[in-house]
PAPASE-581706 format. One record per residue (C-alpha): residue number from 0; x, y, z. Coordinates in steps of 0.001 Angstrom, whole numbers, m for minus. Each point is the difference from the previous one (the first is absolute). Layout:
# PAPASE-581706
SITE  num        X        Y        Z
SITE  NUM        X        Y        Z
...
This chain:
# PAPASE-581706
SITE  num        X        Y        Z
SITE    0        0        0        0
SITE    1     1047     3561     m557
SITE    2      911     2498     2685
SITE    3    m3124     2015     m721
SITE    4    m2490    m2833      573
SITE    5    m1501     1605     3122
SITE    6     m482     3284    m1832
SITE    7    m1922    m1660    m2846
SITE    8    m1978    m2163     2411
SITE    9    m1035     3093     1979
SITE   10    m1020     1819    m3175
SITE   11    m2067    m2963    m1193
SITE   12    m1701     m257     3402
SITE   13     m864     3720      m52
SITE   14    m1421     m268    m3532
SITE   15    m2052    m2995     1105
SITE   16    m1453     1958     2927
SITE   17     m928     2930    m2273
SITE   18    m1583    m2347    m2526
SITE   19    m2157    m1515     2732
SITE   20    m1287     3371     1290
SITE   21    m3364     1439     m889
SITE   22      121     2736    m2611
SITE   23    m1112     2619     2560
SITE   24     2949     m876     2273
SITE   25     2624      466    m2713
SITE   26     1915     3260      144
SITE   27      166      637    m3737
SITE   28    m1180     3234    m1656
SITE   29    m3633     m177     m976
SITE   30    m1925     1700    m2751
SITE   31     m331     3694      721
SITE   32    m3004      490    m2255
SITE   33     m527     2765    m2536
SITE   34     1893     3280      253
SITE   35    m1897     2661     1927
SITE   36      215     3653    m1006
SITE   37     1033     2316     2845
SITE   38     m991     3650      223
SITE   39     2928     2396     m152
SITE   40     1737     2696    m2017
SITE   41      932     m931    m3584
SITE   42     3696      544     m813
SITE   43     m740     1222    m3527
SITE   44    m3050     2279      238
SITE   45      110      705     3761
SITE   46    m3733     m569      593
SITE   47    m1487    m2008     2874
SITE   48    m1387    m3154    m1654
SITE   49       36    m3806      382
SITE   50     3534    m1131     m897
SITE   51     1669    m3135    m1259
SITE   52     3698     m804       92
SITE   53     1745     m419    m3350
SITE   54     3507    m1333     m508
SITE   55     2310     1512    m2622
SITE   56     3610     m482     m991
SITE   57     2324     2956      399
SITE   58     3197      536    m2014
SITE   59     2401     2922      339
SITE   60     3517      855    m1106
SITE   61     2168     2753     1465
SITE   62     3718      683     m368
SITE   63     1011    m3441    m1193
SITE   64    m2128    m2023     2419
SITE   65    m3239    m1736     m795
SITE   66    m2644     m987     2490
SITE   67    m3243    m1868     m282
SITE   68    m2687    m1150     2368
SITE   69    m3688     m371      667
SITE   70    m2062     2871     1328
SITE   71    m3529      m99     1368
SITE   72    m2509     2724     m838
SITE   73    m3364      601     1636
SITE   74    m2320     1162    m2779
SITE   75    m3742      514     m494
SITE   76    m2027    m1646    m2780
SITE   77      297     3026    m2331
SITE   78     3809      190      340
SITE   79      758    m3715     m197
SITE   80     2617    m1029    m2597
SITE   81    m1272    m1258    m3331
SITE   82     1201    m3433    m1099
SITE   83     2104     m288    m3135
SITE   84    m2021    m1077    m3046
SITE   85      663    m3499    m1294
SITE   86     1686     m151    m3388
SITE   87    m1990    m1867    m2606
SITE   88     1983    m2809    m1592
SITE   89     m473       70    m3778
SITE   90    m1448    m3172    m1482
SITE   91     2374    m1943    m2235
SITE   92    m1458     m892    m3402
SITE   93        5    m3536    m1369
SITE   94     2440     1038    m2711
SITE   95     2496     1235     2625
SITE   96     m410    m3206     2032
SITE   97      713    m2150    m3069
SITE   98     3083     2105     m777
SITE   99     1298     m450     3575
SITE  100     m566    m3773     m162
SITE  101     1792     m169    m3353
SITE  102     2953     1868     1493
SITE  103       57    m2340     2982
SITE  104      m22    m3081    m2267
SITE  105     2910     1396    m2026
SITE  106     2064      611     3133
SITE  107     m390    m3637     1126
């Protein structure tokens, strides 16, 4: 047996005890439910309205150094960021598909 047998045996025993517990006794994070809007001052327009927290990436560059990070903004429904539009993928015609297959056959 290895030198760490007691360590693994203890870990397996602990996992067995957790597995045998009722779900209400387990100390794991539970579902928090839907996000709730809180009333406060919007960071963009400055009005007192129900707010939601939005996450955005921040990039800056000054004097040869670059920094990046995630910032949290508390914004109202009117000021919330708009999602980027999805790019439509152009449909490939049958003629183009046949040409690609012909090129693939030639390369084999």
